[in-house]
N, C-alpha and C positions, 0 to 999 in steps of 0.2 A: 870640798865636797858641797855641792848645792843642796838646798833643803830637801827636795824630793829624794835625791840620792841618799842623803843622810838618813832619812826616815826608812828607806828600804834597807839600808845597812843595819840600822838599829833593830828593825824587825827580824832580819836574818840572825843577828846576834842573840836576840832574845830567844828565838827558836832553838838555837845551838845550845844555850844555857839550859834550856828545858829538856835537852836531849832529843828534840825533834829535828833530826838531821835532814830528813827528806823535806820537811816544811820549810827549812831554812834556805833551801837551794833556790826556789823561784825568785824570792825578793833579792837575794844576792846576785843571781844571774841578771835580773833587771838592773840592779845598781851597777854591775859590771859593764852592761851594755851601754849605760848612760855615762859611765866615767871609766873607760878601760885603762887609763893610765894610773889608777889609784891602787897602789900596792896593798893597802890595808884591806880593800874589798877583795882583791884577788887572793890574799892570804886567807881571809875568812871563808871565801868560797872554796878554796883548796882544802881547808879543814872540814867543811861540811861534806865535800865529796869523799875525803878520806873516811870520815866516820860512817858514811853511807856505803863504803867499800867500793866506790867508783874511782879506782886508782887511775885509770886511763884519763878520766875527766880532770882528776886532781893535778896531774903533772903539768899541763900547760898553765894552770892557774898558779901553781907553785913557781914555775919558771918565770912567769910574768911578775910575781912578787919579788923574786930575787933580782930580776932585771930593774924593777923599780926602786929597789933598796939593796944594793950589793953588799951592805954591811949588816943586813938583818939576819941574825943567827937563826931565828925561828923559821924564817922563809927557807933557809937551807935544810933545816930539820924537816920541814913539810915535804920539800922536794925529795929528800931522801926516803921518806916513808912512801911517797907516790912511786918512786923508782923501785923500791923494794917490793911494793905491792904488784908491780907489773912484771917482776922477775929480773930487773936490771940491778943485780946485786953489786957489780963493780960501780955503777953510777951512784947507787945508794951509799956505798962506802965513801965515795968522794964527797957527796953532799954532807953526809954525816961529819966527816973530817973537817970540812969548812965550818960547819955549825959549832964543832967542839973547839976549833981554833978561835973562832970569834968569842965563844963563851965557855972557856975551859972548865969552869966550876959546876956546869950543869950536869947532874947525874943522869938524866934522861938522855942527853946527847951521847954521853960516854956508854951507856948501856946499849943504845942503838948501834953505835959504832962497833961495839964488842959482838953484837948479834950478827953482824955481817963480815966480821974479820976472820 
């Protein structure tokens, strides 16, 4: 991540940590636009969209995060939340299964899977 992109990422992360989901989105979108292949930026932007209940916007970001890091359990979890939010329960179930398979001891993943099973 180049310096300017990293600064935008840190700013977005700081807003998220403070519960300022809508304020996190613009710097994270700018970081994504400058570094679209970064899975960590796409994952954090998906989280910001999810917390802002913008499920349709979260899904492509979560999908990009999964594509960038196919072994990232949390990216699959975010993908599942986005799919569940738009009403794609079967898709959410599949994403949660992958998250649980990659990290079987995580209780949040097990709960999410149980919620859509």
